[in-house]
PDB file with SEQRES, HELIX, SHEET and CRYST1 records, atoms N, CA, C and O in Angstrom:
SEQRES   1 A   86  MET VAL SER LEU LYS ASP VAL GLU THR MET ILE VAL ALA          
SEQRES   2 A   86  LYS LEU PRO ASP ALA LYS VAL ILE VAL LYS ASP LEU THR          
SEQRES   3 A   86  GLY GLY GLY ASP HIS LEU GLU ALA ILE VAL VAL SER SER          
SEQRES   4 A   86  GLU PHE GLU GLY LYS THR ARG VAL LYS GLN HIS GLN LEU          
SEQRES   5 A   86  VAL TYR GLY ALA LEU ASN GLU ALA MET ALA SER GLU ALA          
SEQRES   6 A   86  ILE HIS ALA LEU ALA LEU LYS THR TYR THR PRO GLN ALA          
SEQRES   7 A   86  TRP SER ALA ALA GLY GLN PRO MET                              
HELIX    1 AA1 LEU A    4  LYS A   14  1                                  11    
HELIX    2 AA2 SER A   39  PHE A   41  5                                   3    
HELIX    3 AA3 ARG A   46  ALA A   56  1                                  11    
HELIX    4 AA4 ASN A   58  ALA A   62  1                                   5    
HELIX    5 AA5 PRO A   76  ALA A   81  1                                   6    
SHEET    1 AA1 3 LYS A  19  ASP A  24  0                                        
SHEET    2 AA1 3 HIS A  31  VAL A  37 -1                                        
SHEET    3 AA1 3 ALA A  68  TYR A  74  1                                        
CRYST1    1.000    1.000    1.000  90.00  90.00  90.00 P 1           1          
ATOM      1  N   MET A   1      -0.140  16.598 -26.203  1.00  0.00           N  
ATOM      2  CA  MET A   1      -0.227  15.206 -25.889  1.00  0.00           C  
ATOM      3  C   MET A   1       0.979  14.840 -25.021  1.00  0.00           C  
ATOM      4  O   MET A   1       2.074  15.366 -25.217  1.00  0.00           O  
ATOM      5  N   VAL A   2       0.777  13.968 -24.097  1.00  0.00           N  
ATOM      6  CA  VAL A   2       1.842  13.458 -23.218  1.00  0.00           C  
ATOM      7  C   VAL A   2       2.044  11.996 -23.516  1.00  0.00           C  
ATOM      8  O   VAL A   2       1.083  11.296 -23.835  1.00  0.00           O  
ATOM      9  N   SER A   3       3.314  11.494 -23.419  1.00  0.00           N  
ATOM     10  CA  SER A   3       3.552  10.082 -23.661  1.00  0.00           C  
ATOM     11  C   SER A   3       3.153   9.244 -22.434  1.00  0.00           C  
ATOM     12  O   SER A   3       3.094   9.736 -21.308  1.00  0.00           O  
ATOM     13  N   LEU A   4       2.893   8.006 -22.694  1.00  0.00           N  
ATOM     14  CA  LEU A   4       2.536   7.066 -21.592  1.00  0.00           C  
ATOM     15  C   LEU A   4       3.708   7.007 -20.598  1.00  0.00           C  
ATOM     16  O   LEU A   4       3.478   6.948 -19.390  1.00  0.00           O  
ATOM     17  N   LYS A   5       4.944   7.021 -21.078  1.00  0.00           N  
ATOM     18  CA  LYS A   5       6.143   6.976 -20.190  1.00  0.00           C  
ATOM     19  C   LYS A   5       6.174   8.246 -19.356  1.00  0.00           C  
ATOM     20  O   LYS A   5       6.481   8.187 -18.166  1.00  0.00           O  
ATOM     21  N   ASP A   6       5.859   9.410 -19.957  1.00  0.00           N  
ATOM     22  CA  ASP A   6       5.813  10.663 -19.208  1.00  0.00           C  
ATOM     23  C   ASP A   6       4.818  10.594 -18.075  1.00  0.00           C  
ATOM     24  O   ASP A   6       5.105  11.089 -16.985  1.00  0.00           O  
ATOM     25  N   VAL A   7       3.641   9.990 -18.290  1.00  0.00           N  
ATOM     26  CA  VAL A   7       2.609   9.904 -17.271  1.00  0.00           C  
ATOM     27  C   VAL A   7       3.185   9.004 -16.140  1.00  0.00           C  
ATOM     28  O   VAL A   7       3.067   9.329 -14.959  1.00  0.00           O  
ATOM     29  N   GLU A   8       3.802   7.882 -16.530  1.00  0.00           N  
ATOM     30  CA  GLU A   8       4.349   6.997 -15.521  1.00  0.00           C  
ATOM     31  C   GLU A   8       5.452   7.793 -14.698  1.00  0.00           C  
ATOM     32  O   GLU A   8       5.474   7.703 -13.471  1.00  0.00           O  
ATOM     33  N   THR A   9       6.314   8.528 -15.352  1.00  0.00           N  
ATOM     34  CA  THR A   9       7.357   9.261 -14.677  1.00  0.00           C  
ATOM     35  C   THR A   9       6.807  10.307 -13.714  1.00  0.00           C  
ATOM     36  O   THR A   9       7.339  10.495 -12.620  1.00  0.00           O  
ATOM     37  N   MET A  10       5.725  10.994 -14.133  1.00  0.00           N  
ATOM     38  CA  MET A  10       5.133  11.984 -13.222  1.00  0.00           C  
ATOM     39  C   MET A  10       4.527  11.338 -12.002  1.00  0.00           C  
ATOM     40  O   MET A  10       4.586  11.906 -10.912  1.00  0.00           O  
ATOM     41  N   ILE A  11       3.935  10.145 -12.160  1.00  0.00           N  
ATOM     42  CA  ILE A  11       3.319   9.542 -10.997  1.00  0.00           C  
ATOM     43  C   ILE A  11       4.430   9.027 -10.045  1.00  0.00           C  
ATOM     44  O   ILE A  11       4.330   9.181  -8.828  1.00  0.00           O  
ATOM     45  N   VAL A  12       5.487   8.413 -10.620  1.00  0.00           N  
ATOM     46  CA  VAL A  12       6.586   7.893  -9.794  1.00  0.00           C  
ATOM     47  C   VAL A  12       7.326   9.015  -9.066  1.00  0.00           C  
ATOM     48  O   VAL A  12       7.844   8.807  -7.968  1.00  0.00           O  
ATOM     49  N   ALA A  13       7.377  10.201  -9.673  1.00  0.00           N  
ATOM     50  CA  ALA A  13       8.015  11.361  -9.023  1.00  0.00           C  
ATOM     51  C   ALA A  13       7.309  11.690  -7.763  1.00  0.00           C  
ATOM     52  O   ALA A  13       7.948  12.093  -6.792  1.00  0.00           O  
ATOM     53  N   LYS A  14       5.980  11.533  -7.728  1.00  0.00           N  
ATOM     54  CA  LYS A  14       5.164  11.873  -6.549  1.00  0.00           C  
ATOM     55  C   LYS A  14       5.049  10.674  -5.611  1.00  0.00           C  
ATOM     56  O   LYS A  14       4.950  10.844  -4.396  1.00  0.00           O  
ATOM     57  N   LEU A  15       5.061   9.496  -6.153  1.00  0.00           N  
ATOM     58  CA  LEU A  15       4.938   8.253  -5.361  1.00  0.00           C  
ATOM     59  C   LEU A  15       6.081   7.291  -5.755  1.00  0.00           C  
ATOM     60  O   LEU A  15       5.904   6.370  -6.553  1.00  0.00           O  
ATOM     61  N   PRO A  16       7.280   7.554  -5.147  1.00  0.00           N  
ATOM     62  CA  PRO A  16       8.490   6.835  -5.583  1.00  0.00           C  
ATOM     63  C   PRO A  16       8.428   5.296  -5.607  1.00  0.00           C  
ATOM     64  O   PRO A  16       9.134   4.653  -6.383  1.00  0.00           O  
ATOM     65  N   ASP A  17       7.587   4.726  -4.759  1.00  0.00           N  
ATOM     66  CA  ASP A  17       7.586   3.250  -4.731  1.00  0.00           C  
ATOM     67  C   ASP A  17       6.514   2.662  -5.653  1.00  0.00           C  
ATOM     68  O   ASP A  17       6.300   1.449  -5.673  1.00  0.00           O  
ATOM     69  N   ALA A  18       5.851   3.522  -6.407  1.00  0.00           N  
ATOM     70  CA  ALA A  18       4.709   3.097  -7.204  1.00  0.00           C  
ATOM     71  C   ALA A  18       5.111   2.212  -8.389  1.00  0.00           C  
ATOM     72  O   ALA A  18       6.117   2.426  -9.066  1.00  0.00           O  
ATOM     73  N   LYS A  19       4.281   1.233  -8.586  1.00  0.00           N  
ATOM     74  CA  LYS A  19       4.287   0.423  -9.808  1.00  0.00           C  
ATOM     75  C   LYS A  19       3.181   0.975 -10.656  1.00  0.00           C  
ATOM     76  O   LYS A  19       2.048   1.042 -10.180  1.00  0.00           O  
ATOM     77  N   VAL A  20       3.433   1.380 -11.894  1.00  0.00           N  
ATOM     78  CA  VAL A  20       2.470   2.076 -12.722  1.00  0.00           C  
ATOM     79  C   VAL A  20       2.321   1.393 -14.083  1.00  0.00           C  
ATOM     80  O   VAL A  20       3.307   1.075 -14.749  1.00  0.00           O  
ATOM     81  N   ILE A  21       1.098   1.182 -14.466  1.00  0.00           N  
ATOM     82  CA  ILE A  21       0.753   0.688 -15.805  1.00  0.00           C  
ATOM     83  C   ILE A  21      -0.153   1.791 -16.449  1.00  0.00           C  
ATOM     84  O   ILE A  21      -1.188   2.155 -15.891  1.00  0.00           O  
ATOM     85  N   VAL A  22       0.252   2.287 -17.585  1.00  0.00           N  
ATOM     86  CA  VAL A  22      -0.508   3.338 -18.276  1.00  0.00           C  
ATOM     87  C   VAL A  22      -0.928   2.790 -19.622  1.00  0.00           C  
ATOM     88  O   VAL A  22      -0.100   2.228 -20.340  1.00  0.00           O  
ATOM     89  N   LYS A  23      -2.166   2.936 -19.977  1.00  0.00           N  
ATOM     90  CA  LYS A  23      -2.675   2.496 -21.299  1.00  0.00           C  
ATOM     91  C   LYS A  23      -3.387   3.665 -21.973  1.00  0.00           C  
ATOM     92  O   LYS A  23      -4.007   4.505 -21.321  1.00  0.00           O  
ATOM     93  N   ASP A  24      -3.277   3.691 -23.283  1.00  0.00           N  
ATOM     94  CA  ASP A  24      -3.997   4.658 -24.071  1.00  0.00           C  
ATOM     95  C   ASP A  24      -5.352   3.944 -24.481  1.00  0.00           C  
ATOM     96  O   ASP A  24      -5.337   2.908 -25.146  1.00  0.00           O  
ATOM     97  N   LEU A  25      -6.485   4.527 -24.066  1.00  0.00           N  
ATOM     98  CA  LEU A  25      -7.741   3.839 -24.265  1.00  0.00           C  
ATOM     99  C   LEU A  25      -8.315   4.048 -25.619  1.00  0.00           C  
ATOM    100  O   LEU A  25      -9.088   3.208 -26.079  1.00  0.00           O  
ATOM    101  N   THR A  26      -7.978   5.143 -26.308  1.00  0.00           N  
ATOM    102  CA  THR A  26      -8.593   5.439 -27.590  1.00  0.00           C  
ATOM    103  C   THR A  26      -7.592   5.566 -28.756  1.00  0.00           C  
ATOM    104  O   THR A  26      -8.003   5.723 -29.906  1.00  0.00           O  
ATOM    105  N   GLY A  27      -6.305   5.501 -28.469  1.00  0.00           N  
ATOM    106  CA  GLY A  27      -5.318   5.662 -29.512  1.00  0.00           C  
ATOM    107  C   GLY A  27      -5.003   7.086 -29.843  1.00  0.00           C  
ATOM    108  O   GLY A  27      -4.113   7.359 -30.650  1.00  0.00           O  
ATOM    109  N   GLY A  28      -5.721   8.006 -29.232  1.00  0.00           N  
ATOM    110  CA  GLY A  28      -5.451   9.433 -29.460  1.00  0.00           C  
ATOM    111  C   GLY A  28      -4.483  10.059 -28.467  1.00  0.00           C  
ATOM    112  O   GLY A  28      -4.060  11.203 -28.634  1.00  0.00           O  
ATOM    113  N   GLY A  29      -4.145   9.319 -27.460  1.00  0.00           N  
ATOM    114  CA  GLY A  29      -3.112   9.818 -26.454  1.00  0.00           C  
ATOM    115  C   GLY A  29      -3.619  10.713 -25.387  1.00  0.00           C  
ATOM    116  O   GLY A  29      -2.837  11.162 -24.548  1.00  0.00           O  
ATOM    117  N   ASP A  30      -4.922  11.009 -25.368  1.00  0.00           N  
ATOM    118  CA  ASP A  30      -5.421  11.941 -24.312  1.00  0.00           C  
ATOM    119  C   ASP A  30      -6.503  11.291 -23.449  1.00  0.00           C  
ATOM    120  O   ASP A  30      -6.966  11.916 -22.495  1.00  0.00           O  
ATOM    121  N   HIS A  31      -6.910  10.093 -23.743  1.00  0.00           N  
ATOM    122  CA  HIS A  31      -7.865   9.330 -22.893  1.00  0.00           C  
ATOM    123  C   HIS A  31      -7.085   8.122 -22.365  1.00  0.00           C  
ATOM    124  O   HIS A  31      -6.879   7.150 -23.092  1.00  0.00           O  
ATOM    125  N   LEU A  32      -6.673   8.178 -21.168  1.00  0.00           N  
ATOM    126  CA  LEU A  32      -5.752   7.188 -20.567  1.00  0.00           C  
ATOM    127  C   LEU A  32      -6.395   6.395 -19.437  1.00  0.00           C  
ATOM    128  O   LEU A  32      -7.404   6.770 -18.840  1.00  0.00           O  
ATOM    129  N   GLU A  33      -5.742   5.286 -19.197  1.00  0.00           N  
ATOM    130  CA  GLU A  33      -6.059   4.454 -17.979  1.00  0.00           C  
ATOM    131  C   GLU A  33      -4.739   4.308 -17.254  1.00  0.00           C  
ATOM    132  O   GLU A  33      -3.713   4.017 -17.868  1.00  0.00           O  
ATOM    133  N   ALA A  34      -4.767   4.515 -15.925  1.00  0.00           N  
ATOM    134  CA  ALA A  34      -3.584   4.280 -15.106  1.00  0.00           C  
ATOM    135  C   ALA A  34      -3.917   3.379 -13.983  1.00  0.00           C  
ATOM    136  O   ALA A  34      -4.899   3.597 -13.273  1.00  0.00           O  
ATOM    137  N   ILE A  35      -3.093   2.327 -13.792  1.00  0.00           N  
ATOM    138  CA  ILE A  35      -3.228   1.459 -12.697  1.00  0.00           C  
ATOM    139  C   ILE A  35      -1.980   1.746 -11.848  1.00  0.00           C  
ATOM    140  O   ILE A  35      -0.847   1.682 -12.326  1.00  0.00           O  
ATOM    141  N   VAL A  36      -2.233   2.065 -10.568  1.00  0.00           N  
ATOM    142  CA  VAL A  36      -1.099   2.502  -9.712  1.00  0.00           C  
ATOM    143  C   VAL A  36      -1.155   1.677  -8.445  1.00  0.00           C  
ATOM    144  O   VAL A  36      -2.184   1.609  -7.772  1.00  0.00           O  
ATOM    145  N   VAL A  37      -0.006   1.035  -8.120  1.00  0.00           N  
ATOM    146  CA  VAL A  37       0.098   0.256  -6.891  1.00  0.00           C  
ATOM    147  C   VAL A  37       1.192   0.946  -6.027  1.00  0.00           C  
ATOM    148  O   VAL A  37       2.335   1.099  -6.457  1.00  0.00           O  
ATOM    149  N   SER A  38       0.812   1.344  -4.830  1.00  0.00           N  
ATOM    150  CA  SER A  38       1.746   2.057  -3.943  1.00  0.00           C  
ATOM    151  C   SER A  38       1.411   1.819  -2.489  1.00  0.00           C  
ATOM    152  O   SER A  38       0.243   1.777  -2.102  1.00  0.00           O  
ATOM    153  N   SER A  39       2.471   1.660  -1.676  1.00  0.00           N  
ATOM    154  CA  SER A  39       2.247   1.584  -0.248  1.00  0.00           C  
ATOM    155  C   SER A  39       1.765   2.870   0.340  1.00  0.00           C  
ATOM    156  O   SER A  39       1.218   2.896   1.442  1.00  0.00           O  
ATOM    157  N   GLU A  40       1.969   3.977  -0.414  1.00  0.00           N  
ATOM    158  CA  GLU A  40       1.438   5.304   0.065  1.00  0.00           C  
ATOM    159  C   GLU A  40      -0.051   5.282   0.194  1.00  0.00           C  
ATOM    160  O   GLU A  40      -0.616   6.160   0.847  1.00  0.00           O  
ATOM    161  N   PHE A  41      -0.701   4.344  -0.384  1.00  0.00           N  
ATOM    162  CA  PHE A  41      -2.150   4.291  -0.338  1.00  0.00           C  
ATOM    163  C   PHE A  41      -2.708   3.628   0.922  1.00  0.00           C  
ATOM    164  O   PHE A  41      -3.905   3.692   1.204  1.00  0.00           O  
ATOM    165  N   GLU A  42      -1.798   2.986   1.676  1.00  0.00           N  
ATOM    166  CA  GLU A  42      -2.206   2.298   2.921  1.00  0.00           C  
ATOM    167  C   GLU A  42      -2.941   3.245   3.863  1.00  0.00           C  
ATOM    168  O   GLU A  42      -2.455   4.330   4.181  1.00  0.00           O  
ATOM    169  N   GLY A  43      -4.132   2.808   4.306  1.00  0.00           N  
ATOM    170  CA  GLY A  43      -4.893   3.563   5.229  1.00  0.00           C  
ATOM    171  C   GLY A  43      -5.660   4.748   4.682  1.00  0.00           C  
ATOM    172  O   GLY A  43      -6.322   5.467   5.431  1.00  0.00           O  
ATOM    173  N   LYS A  44      -5.573   4.952   3.384  1.00  0.00           N  
ATOM    174  CA  LYS A  44      -6.237   6.086   2.737  1.00  0.00           C  
ATOM    175  C   LYS A  44      -7.484   5.595   2.002  1.00  0.00           C  
ATOM    176  O   LYS A  44      -7.542   4.461   1.526  1.00  0.00           O  
ATOM    177  N   THR A  45      -8.484   6.485   1.923  1.00  0.00           N  
ATOM    178  CA  THR A  45      -9.688   6.172   1.197  1.00  0.00           C  
ATOM    179  C   THR A  45      -9.349   6.162  -0.289  1.00  0.00           C  
ATOM    180  O   THR A  45      -8.309   6.678  -0.697  1.00  0.00           O  
ATOM    181  N   ARG A  46     -10.208   5.588  -1.076  1.00  0.00           N  
ATOM    182  CA  ARG A  46     -10.015   5.556  -2.541  1.00  0.00           C  
ATOM    183  C   ARG A  46      -9.912   6.989  -3.069  1.00  0.00           C  
ATOM    184  O   ARG A  46      -9.095   7.273  -3.945  1.00  0.00           O  
ATOM    185  N   VAL A  47     -10.748   7.898  -2.533  1.00  0.00           N  
ATOM    186  CA  VAL A  47     -10.681   9.320  -2.951  1.00  0.00           C  
ATOM    187  C   VAL A  47      -9.310   9.921  -2.677  1.00  0.00           C  
ATOM    188  O   VAL A  47      -8.736  10.588  -3.537  1.00  0.00           O  
ATOM    189  N   LYS A  48      -8.788   9.685  -1.482  1.00  0.00           N  
ATOM    190  CA  LYS A  48      -7.463  10.219  -1.110  1.00  0.00           C  
ATOM    191  C   LYS A  48      -6.375   9.601  -2.001  1.00  0.00           C  
ATOM    192  O   LYS A  48      -5.425  10.280  -2.393  1.00  0.00           O  
ATOM    193  N   GLN A  49      -6.522   8.321  -2.312  1.00  0.00           N  
ATOM    194  CA  GLN A  49      -5.551   7.644  -3.222  1.00  0.00           C  
ATOM    195  C   GLN A  49      -5.585   8.361  -4.583  1.00  0.00           C  
ATOM    196  O   GLN A  49      -4.536   8.694  -5.133  1.00  0.00           O  
ATOM    197  N   HIS A  50      -6.727   8.586  -5.095  1.00  0.00           N  
ATOM    198  CA  HIS A  50      -6.866   9.159  -6.423  1.00  0.00           C  
ATOM    199  C   HIS A  50      -6.363  10.621  -6.367  1.00  0.00           C  
ATOM    200  O   HIS A  50      -5.738  11.076  -7.325  1.00  0.00           O  
ATOM    201  N   GLN A  51      -6.607  11.334  -5.320  1.00  0.00           N  
ATOM    202  CA  GLN A  51      -6.110  12.686  -5.187  1.00  0.00           C  
ATOM    203  C   GLN A  51      -4.580  12.744  -5.287  1.00  0.00           C  
ATOM    204  O   GLN A  51      -4.009  13.638  -5.912  1.00  0.00           O  
ATOM    205  N   LEU A  52      -3.942  11.761  -4.650  1.00  0.00           N  
ATOM    206  CA  LEU A  52      -2.422  11.706  -4.730  1.00  0.00           C  
ATOM    207  C   LEU A  52      -1.987  11.575  -6.203  1.00  0.00           C  
ATOM    208  O   LEU A  52      -1.063  12.260  -6.642  1.00  0.00           O  
ATOM    209  N   VAL A  53      -2.644  10.712  -6.941  1.00  0.00           N  
ATOM    210  CA  VAL A  53      -2.251  10.514  -8.349  1.00  0.00           C  
ATOM    211  C   VAL A  53      -2.600  11.703  -9.166  1.00  0.00           C  
ATOM    212  O   VAL A  53      -1.804  12.139  -9.998  1.00  0.00           O  
ATOM    213  N   TYR A  54      -3.782  12.252  -8.957  1.00  0.00           N  
ATOM    214  CA  TYR A  54      -4.172  13.488  -9.735  1.00  0.00           C  
ATOM    215  C   TYR A  54      -3.214  14.642  -9.428  1.00  0.00           C  
ATOM    216  O   TYR A  54      -2.912  15.450 -10.306  1.00  0.00           O  
ATOM    217  N   GLY A  55      -2.720  14.721  -8.135  1.00  0.00           N  
ATOM    218  CA  GLY A  55      -1.756  15.706  -7.785  1.00  0.00           C  
ATOM    219  C   GLY A  55      -0.495  15.664  -8.602  1.00  0.00           C  
ATOM    220  O   GLY A  55       0.076  16.690  -8.972  1.00  0.00           O  
ATOM    221  N   ALA A  56      -0.066  14.414  -8.880  1.00  0.00           N  
ATOM    222  CA  ALA A  56       1.142  14.167  -9.686  1.00  0.00           C  
ATOM    223  C   ALA A  56       0.936  14.579 -11.132  1.00  0.00           C  
ATOM    224  O   ALA A  56       1.889  14.951 -11.818  1.00  0.00           O  
ATOM    225  N   LEU A  57      -0.346  14.512 -11.613  1.00  0.00           N  
ATOM    226  CA  LEU A  57      -0.635  14.772 -13.012  1.00  0.00           C  
ATOM    227  C   LEU A  57      -1.307  16.112 -13.201  1.00  0.00           C  
ATOM    228  O   LEU A  57      -1.792  16.401 -14.294  1.00  0.00           O  
ATOM    229  N   ASN A  58      -1.350  16.914 -12.204  1.00  0.00           N  
ATOM    230  CA  ASN A  58      -2.114  18.208 -12.248  1.00  0.00           C  
ATOM    231  C   ASN A  58      -1.803  19.080 -13.455  1.00  0.00           C  
ATOM    232  O   ASN A  58      -2.716  19.577 -14.115  1.00  0.00           O  
ATOM    233  N   GLU A  59      -0.537  19.266 -13.741  1.00  0.00           N  
ATOM    234  CA  GLU A  59      -0.152  20.111 -14.867  1.00  0.00           C  
ATOM    235  C   GLU A  59      -0.629  19.555 -16.196  1.00  0.00           C  
ATOM    236  O   GLU A  59      -1.164  20.292 -17.024  1.00  0.00           O  
ATOM    237  N   ALA A  60      -0.437  18.257 -16.406  1.00  0.00           N  
ATOM    238  CA  ALA A  60      -0.837  17.628 -17.666  1.00  0.00           C  
ATOM    239  C   ALA A  60      -2.378  17.671 -17.759  1.00  0.00           C  
ATOM    240  O   ALA A  60      -2.917  17.878 -18.846  1.00  0.00           O  
ATOM    241  N   MET A  61      -3.065  17.487 -16.675  1.00  0.00           N  
ATOM    242  CA  MET A  61      -4.536  17.565 -16.707  1.00  0.00           C  
ATOM    243  C   MET A  61      -4.994  19.018 -16.979  1.00  0.00           C  
ATOM    244  O   MET A  61      -5.866  19.259 -17.814  1.00  0.00           O  
ATOM    245  N   ALA A  62      -4.408  19.934 -16.285  1.00  0.00           N  
ATOM    246  CA  ALA A  62      -4.768  21.371 -16.460  1.00  0.00           C  
ATOM    247  C   ALA A  62      -4.555  21.891 -17.913  1.00  0.00           C  
ATOM    248  O   ALA A  62      -5.323  22.694 -18.442  1.00  0.00           O  
ATOM    249  N   SER A  63      -3.496  21.391 -18.492  1.00  0.00           N  
ATOM    250  CA  SER A  63      -3.193  21.813 -19.891  1.00  0.00           C  
ATOM    251  C   SER A  63      -3.973  20.968 -20.901  1.00  0.00           C  
ATOM    252  O   SER A  63      -3.850  21.205 -22.103  1.00  0.00           O  
ATOM    253  N   GLU A  64      -4.757  20.008 -20.464  1.00  0.00           N  
ATOM    254  CA  GLU A  64      -5.519  19.116 -21.242  1.00  0.00           C  
ATOM    255  C   GLU A  64      -4.666  18.208 -22.141  1.00  0.00           C  
ATOM    256  O   GLU A  64      -5.150  17.653 -23.128  1.00  0.00           O  
ATOM    257  N   ALA A  65      -3.401  18.074 -21.778  1.00  0.00           N  
ATOM    258  CA  ALA A  65      -2.558  17.031 -22.452  1.00  0.00           C  
ATOM    259  C   ALA A  65      -3.161  15.679 -22.109  1.00  0.00           C  
ATOM    260  O   ALA A  65      -3.092  14.746 -22.910  1.00  0.00           O  
ATOM    261  N   ILE A  66      -3.736  15.569 -20.956  1.00  0.00           N  
ATOM    262  CA  ILE A  66      -4.557  14.379 -20.583  1.00  0.00           C  
ATOM    263  C   ILE A  66      -5.971  14.915 -20.443  1.00  0.00           C  
ATOM    264  O   ILE A  66      -6.269  15.717 -19.558  1.00  0.00           O  
ATOM    265  N   HIS A  67      -6.829  14.455 -21.332  1.00  0.00           N  
ATOM    266  CA  HIS A  67      -8.221  14.959 -21.298  1.00  0.00           C  
ATOM    267  C   HIS A  67      -9.076  14.107 -20.330  1.00  0.00           C  
ATOM    268  O   HIS A  67      -9.928  14.636 -19.617  1.00  0.00           O  
ATOM    269  N   ALA A  68      -8.839  12.815 -20.320  1.00  0.00           N  
ATOM    270  CA  ALA A  68      -9.604  11.872 -19.424  1.00  0.00           C  
ATOM    271  C   ALA A  68      -8.661  10.844 -18.881  1.00  0.00           C  
ATOM    272  O   ALA A  68      -7.745  10.383 -19.562  1.00  0.00           O  
ATOM    273  N   LEU A  69      -8.901  10.492 -17.642  1.00  0.00           N  
ATOM    274  CA  LEU A  69      -8.070   9.483 -16.966  1.00  0.00           C  
ATOM    275  C   LEU A  69      -8.921   8.522 -16.175  1.00  0.00           C  
ATOM    276  O   LEU A  69      -9.567   8.920 -15.205  1.00  0.00           O  
ATOM    277  N   ALA A  70      -8.936   7.270 -16.567  1.00  0.00           N  
ATOM    278  CA  ALA A  70      -9.538   6.188 -15.803  1.00  0.00           C  
ATOM    279  C   ALA A  70      -8.460   5.702 -14.815  1.00  0.00           C  
ATOM    280  O   ALA A  70      -7.383   5.285 -15.240  1.00  0.00           O  
ATOM    281  N   LEU A  71      -8.735   5.751 -13.539  1.00  0.00           N  
ATOM    282  CA  LEU A  71      -7.699   5.521 -12.535  1.00  0.00           C  
ATOM    283  C   LEU A  71      -8.115   4.330 -11.655  1.00  0.00           C  
ATOM    284  O   LEU A  71      -9.260   4.254 -11.207  1.00  0.00           O  
ATOM    285  N   LYS A  72      -7.198   3.426 -11.418  1.00  0.00           N  
ATOM    286  CA  LYS A  72      -7.389   2.296 -10.525  1.00  0.00           C  
ATOM    287  C   LYS A  72      -6.151   2.318  -9.593  1.00  0.00           C  
ATOM    288  O   LYS A  72      -5.008   2.301 -10.050  1.00  0.00           O  
ATOM    289  N   THR A  73      -6.420   2.355  -8.283  1.00  0.00           N  
ATOM    290  CA  THR A  73      -5.350   2.400  -7.288  1.00  0.00           C  
ATOM    291  C   THR A  73      -5.438   1.222  -6.381  1.00  0.00           C  
ATOM    292  O   THR A  73      -6.525   0.775  -6.016  1.00  0.00           O  
ATOM    293  N   TYR A  74      -4.289   0.718  -6.016  1.00  0.00           N  
ATOM    294  CA  TYR A  74      -4.183  -0.458  -5.160  1.00  0.00           C  
ATOM    295  C   TYR A  74      -3.056  -0.318  -4.144  1.00  0.00           C  
ATOM    296  O   TYR A  74      -2.024   0.279  -4.449  1.00  0.00           O  
ATOM    297  N   THR A  75      -3.236  -0.853  -2.956  1.00  0.00           N  
ATOM    298  CA  THR A  75      -2.114  -1.036  -2.058  1.00  0.00           C  
ATOM    299  C   THR A  75      -1.412  -2.320  -2.541  1.00  0.00           C  
ATOM    300  O   THR A  75      -2.038  -3.138  -3.214  1.00  0.00           O  
ATOM    301  N   PRO A  76      -0.148  -2.506  -2.216  1.00  0.00           N  
ATOM    302  CA  PRO A  76       0.492  -3.784  -2.611  1.00  0.00           C  
ATOM    303  C   PRO A  76      -0.244  -5.026  -2.177  1.00  0.00           C  
ATOM    304  O   PRO A  76      -0.238  -6.042  -2.871  1.00  0.00           O  
ATOM    305  N   GLN A  77      -0.888  -4.939  -1.007  1.00  0.00           N  
ATOM    306  CA  GLN A  77      -1.617  -6.122  -0.499  1.00  0.00           C  
ATOM    307  C   GLN A  77      -2.859  -6.374  -1.319  1.00  0.00           C  
ATOM    308  O   GLN A  77      -3.158  -7.520  -1.658  1.00  0.00           O  
ATOM    309  N   ALA A  78      -3.594  -5.311  -1.647  1.00  0.00           N  
ATOM    310  CA  ALA A  78      -4.783  -5.445  -2.465  1.00  0.00           C  
ATOM    311  C   ALA A  78      -4.435  -5.891  -3.891  1.00  0.00           C  
ATOM    312  O   ALA A  78      -5.207  -6.628  -4.505  1.00  0.00           O  
ATOM    313  N   TRP A  79      -3.351  -5.480  -4.398  1.00  0.00           N  
ATOM    314  CA  TRP A  79      -2.893  -5.886  -5.763  1.00  0.00           C  
ATOM    315  C   TRP A  79      -2.568  -7.400  -5.705  1.00  0.00           C  
ATOM    316  O   TRP A  79      -2.981  -8.149  -6.590  1.00  0.00           O  
ATOM    317  N   SER A  80      -1.844  -7.841  -4.684  1.00  0.00           N  
ATOM    318  CA  SER A  80      -1.559  -9.256  -4.565  1.00  0.00           C  
ATOM    319  C   SER A  80      -2.849 -10.121  -4.359  1.00  0.00           C  
ATOM    320  O   SER A  80      -2.995 -11.216  -4.902  1.00  0.00           O  
ATOM    321  N   ALA A  81      -3.730  -9.569  -3.567  1.00  0.00           N  
ATOM    322  CA  ALA A  81      -5.013 -10.253  -3.319  1.00  0.00           C  
ATOM    323  C   ALA A  81      -5.851 -10.404  -4.552  1.00  0.00           C  
ATOM    324  O   ALA A  81      -6.666 -11.322  -4.639  1.00  0.00           O  
ATOM    325  N   ALA A  82      -5.661  -9.484  -5.552  1.00  0.00           N  
ATOM    326  CA  ALA A  82      -6.354  -9.538  -6.825  1.00  0.00           C  
ATOM    327  C   ALA A  82      -5.671 -10.552  -7.761  1.00  0.00           C  
ATOM    328  O   ALA A  82      -6.083 -10.754  -8.903  1.00  0.00           O  
ATOM    329  N   GLY A  83      -4.626 -11.170  -7.234  1.00  0.00           N  
ATOM    330  CA  GLY A  83      -3.967 -12.211  -8.061  1.00  0.00           C  
ATOM    331  C   GLY A  83      -2.909 -11.650  -9.016  1.00  0.00           C  
ATOM    332  O   GLY A  83      -2.490 -12.337  -9.948  1.00  0.00           O  
ATOM    333  N   GLN A  84      -2.481 -10.419  -8.790  1.00  0.00           N  
ATOM    334  CA  GLN A  84      -1.558  -9.771  -9.728  1.00  0.00           C  
ATOM    335  C   GLN A  84      -0.142  -9.863  -9.216  1.00  0.00           C  
ATOM    336  O   GLN A  84       0.064  -9.665  -8.019  1.00  0.00           O  
ATOM    337  N   PRO A  85       0.852 -10.152 -10.041  1.00  0.00           N  
ATOM    338  CA  PRO A  85       2.240 -10.206  -9.583  1.00  0.00           C  
ATOM    339  C   PRO A  85       2.778  -8.798  -9.391  1.00  0.00           C  
ATOM    340  O   PRO A  85       2.417  -7.874 -10.120  1.00  0.00           O  
ATOM    341  N   MET A  86       3.629  -8.651  -8.420  1.00  0.00           N  
ATOM    342  CA  MET A  86       4.299  -7.301  -8.189  1.00  0.00           C  
ATOM    343  C   MET A  86       5.417  -7.149  -9.146  1.00  0.00           C  
ATOM    344  O   MET A  86       6.102  -6.126  -9.137  1.00  0.00           O  
TER     345      MET A  86                                                      
END                                                                             
């Protein structure tokens, strides 16, 4: 099992400007939701955005420390447009 803080740290290591919110969906620590806001997503498709995040979590996913990940990615502009504070 990996901590929510560890997941955040892995994502920020790959996307240094990222704002990350990680939630445990089931209480078991292996079914997570991550919301990631990064300027690195500018001009990239949703698939490419998700690939960047999965790349940061590859080891934890491969070892099944993270069994399932619900992922939501936003550019800073899209995040603001959704009415969310930075």
